[in-house]
Backbone as JSON, one array per atom type, in Angstrom:
{
  "sequence": "MKIIIRNNGPIRVEGAPEELIIEDAQGKTYGLAGRGVISLCRCGFSENKPFCDGAHGRNGFQSVCEARELPPPAPKA",
  "N": [[10.75, -7.22, 2.67], [9.48, -7.33, -0.71], [7.63, -5.69, -3.04], [6.58, -5.28, -6.73], [5.19, -3.76, -9.17], [3.32, -5.07, -11.73], [3.75, -4.13, -15.16], [0.48, -4.11, -17.27], [-0.17, -6.18, -15.54], [-0.53, -7.7, -12.65], [0.06, -6.99, -8.89], [2.88, -7.8, -7.34], [3.95, -9.56, -4.69], [6.95, -10.23, -2.96], [8.68, -12.4, -0.45], [10.18, -13.26, 2.56], [8.49, -16.42, 3.81], [7.36, -15.82, 6.71], [6.97, -13.04, 6.47], [4.87, -12.37, 5.08], [1.74, -11.52, 5.23], [-1.37, -11.42, 4.99], [-4.39, -9.9, 5.62], [-8.17, -10.0, 5.68], [-10.88, -7.44, 5.32], [-11.82, -7.97, 7.86], [-10.06, -8.26, 9.54], [-8.76, -11.0, 9.66], [-6.84, -13.41, 8.78], [-5.45, -14.52, 5.68], [-4.8, -17.75, 4.68], [-1.62, -18.52, 3.55], [0.03, -20.61, 2.52], [2.71, -20.97, 2.71], [4.06, -19.57, 0.94], [6.03, -17.38, -0.26], [6.42, -16.07, -2.21], [3.49, -13.92, -4.09], [1.17, -13.22, -5.57], [-1.26, -10.33, -6.46], [-4.49, -9.09, -7.34], [-4.82, -6.84, -9.79], [-6.85, -5.88, -11.77], [-9.18, -6.54, -11.43], [-10.96, -8.42, -12.6], [-10.44, -11.08, -11.3], [-11.0, -14.77, -10.55], [-10.62, -15.39, -8.14], [-10.08, -13.37, -6.15], [-8.33, -11.7, -3.37], [-5.97, -12.66, -4.99], [-4.08, -12.62, -7.83], [-5.38, -14.87, -10.78], [-4.46, -14.78, -13.48], [-6.36, -13.9, -14.92], [-6.26, -10.83, -16.14], [-4.92, -11.06, -18.65], [-6.71, -12.77, -20.12], [-8.56, -10.52, -20.32], [-7.52, -8.49, -21.81], [-6.55, -6.16, -19.65], [-4.88, -3.3, -19.23], [-2.3, -1.05, -17.86], [0.3, 0.74, -17.03], [2.39, 1.62, -15.02], [5.08, 4.08, -13.77], [7.67, 4.13, -11.79], [7.99, 6.51, -8.99], [8.58, 10.13, -7.09], [6.78, 10.28, -4.28], [5.15, 13.43, -2.77], [5.49, 14.7, 0.07], [3.96, 13.95, 3.01], [0.68, 15.38, 3.98], [0.5, 18.11, 6.64], [-0.66, 16.99, 9.74], [-3.88, 17.86, 10.56]],
  "CA": [[9.41, -7.49, 1.58], [9.88, -6.07, -2.21], [6.53, -5.31, -4.05], [6.56, -5.04, -7.52], [3.73, -3.33, -10.09], [3.95, -5.45, -12.96], [2.89, -3.58, -16.21], [-0.29, -4.55, -17.59], [-0.62, -7.31, -14.75], [-0.89, -7.78, -10.86], [0.82, -6.28, -8.07], [3.74, -9.25, -7.14], [4.74, -9.49, -3.73], [7.59, -11.34, -2.61], [9.51, -11.67, 0.98], [10.34, -14.6, 3.49], [7.2, -16.63, 4.14], [6.71, -15.4, 7.66], [6.45, -11.72, 6.4], [3.59, -12.34, 4.11], [0.49, -11.51, 6.11], [-2.86, -10.5, 4.31], [-5.67, -9.74, 6.46], [-9.08, -9.49, 5.45], [-11.54, -6.34, 6.32], [-12.58, -7.96, 9.46], [-8.69, -8.74, 10.52], [-9.01, -12.37, 9.66], [-5.69, -13.6, 8.11], [-5.41, -15.92, 4.45], [-3.57, -19.07, 4.45], [-0.87, -18.77, 2.42], [0.87, -22.26, 2.52], [4.09, -21.29, 3.19], [4.15, -19.22, -0.05], [7.15, -16.36, -0.14], [5.44, -15.03, -3.32], [2.26, -13.72, -4.29], [0.2, -11.95, -6.43], [-2.48, -9.76, -5.75], [-5.22, -8.84, -8.54], [-5.19, -5.48, -10.02], [-7.43, -5.86, -13.04], [-10.79, -6.8, -10.76], [-11.47, -9.65, -12.89], [-9.92, -12.39, -10.65], [-12.21, -14.99, -9.49], [-9.63, -15.78, -6.48], [-9.73, -11.98, -5.74], [-7.52, -10.95, -3.94], [-5.06, -13.26, -5.78], [-4.07, -13.0, -9.27], [-5.35, -15.8, -11.42], [-4.56, -14.78, -14.75], [-7.48, -12.69, -15.99], [-5.91, -9.48, -16.93], [-4.06, -11.34, -19.94], [-7.61, -12.79, -20.85], [-9.32, -9.63, -20.3], [-7.14, -6.66, -22.42], [-6.19, -5.24, -18.98], [-3.65, -2.56, -19.62], [-2.22, -0.17, -16.89], [1.65, 0.9, -16.58], [2.76, 2.56, -13.77], [6.41, 4.2, -13.53], [8.35, 5.01, -10.48], [8.33, 8.54, -8.8], [8.5, 9.82, -5.92], [5.56, 11.05, -3.97], [5.38, 14.33, -2.27], [5.52, 14.15, 1.68], [2.34, 13.9, 3.49], [0.55, 17.05, 4.54], [0.54, 18.14, 7.9], [-2.17, 16.67, 10.35], [-4.57, 19.51, 11.65]],
  "C": [[9.94, -6.69, 0.46], [8.43, -6.5, -2.78], [6.59, -4.83, -5.18], [5.21, -4.83, -8.53], [3.98, -4.15, -11.43], [2.81, -4.79, -13.96], [1.9, -4.43, -16.85], [-0.61, -6.2, -16.91], [-0.67, -6.84, -13.15], [0.12, -7.01, -10.1], [1.72, -7.98, -7.6], [4.37, -8.46, -5.58], [5.73, -10.86, -3.47], [8.83, -11.17, -1.14], [9.63, -13.29, 1.35], [9.02, -14.98, 3.97], [6.49, -15.59, 5.34], [6.47, -13.92, 7.66], [5.51, -11.45, 5.69], [2.6, -12.67, 4.99], [-0.29, -10.51, 5.56], [-3.8, -10.99, 5.18], [-6.75, -9.24, 5.61], [-9.51, -7.81, 6.17], [-11.81, -6.45, 7.82], [-10.97, -8.38, 10.39], [-8.33, -10.47, 10.1], [-7.57, -12.97, 8.64], [-5.92, -14.93, 6.76], [-4.42, -16.58, 5.04], [-2.69, -18.8, 3.42], [0.11, -19.9, 1.89], [1.96, -22.6, 2.94], [4.88, -20.53, 1.52], [5.87, -17.88, 0.34], [6.78, -15.66, -1.29], [4.11, -15.4, -3.89], [1.93, -12.88, -5.33], [-0.99, -11.35, -6.58], [-2.94, -9.27, -7.53], [-5.74, -7.47, -8.76], [-6.09, -4.93, -10.75], [-9.17, -5.9, -12.48], [-11.43, -7.66, -11.83], [-11.04, -10.84, -12.68], [-10.84, -13.06, -10.58], [-11.6, -15.74, -8.31], [-9.19, -14.24, -5.62], [-9.2, -12.39, -3.8], [-6.48, -11.36, -4.84], [-5.15, -13.11, -7.04], [-4.68, -14.35, -9.95], [-5.4, -15.66, -12.9], [-5.21, -13.76, -15.73], [-7.21, -11.81, -16.87], [-5.4, -10.12, -18.23], [-5.56, -11.79, -20.56], [-8.57, -11.68, -21.32], [-9.03, -7.97, -21.22], [-6.42, -5.99, -20.96], [-5.18, -4.38, -19.18], [-3.5, -1.13, -18.32], [-0.69, -0.03, -16.84], [2.0, 2.02, -15.69], [4.59, 2.83, -13.71], [6.53, 4.88, -12.1], [7.98, 6.0, -10.19], [8.3, 8.51, -7.7], [7.02, 10.72, -5.43], [5.45, 12.14, -2.88], [4.88, 14.15, -0.8], [4.11, 14.24, 2.04], [1.9, 15.27, 4.45], [0.32, 16.6, 5.8], [-0.8, 17.75, 8.54], [-2.58, 17.87, 11.12], [-4.44, 19.33, 13.41]]
}
């Protein structure tokens, strides 16, 4: 699976259709109709959340995220 953060756009998820499983907060699975590529809303304007409907472009959403190394997780107490 590959996850791509698009500048000024959605989060794109690519993988084999059987790898793409998206669940809501109650654990119910979204039906993806065999898709191997989906885009998730990052701007908050989509009428089809959690999926992107292109609203970021109509609303001037801007966000550029460059890849970086995260620090190691803090040890659990």
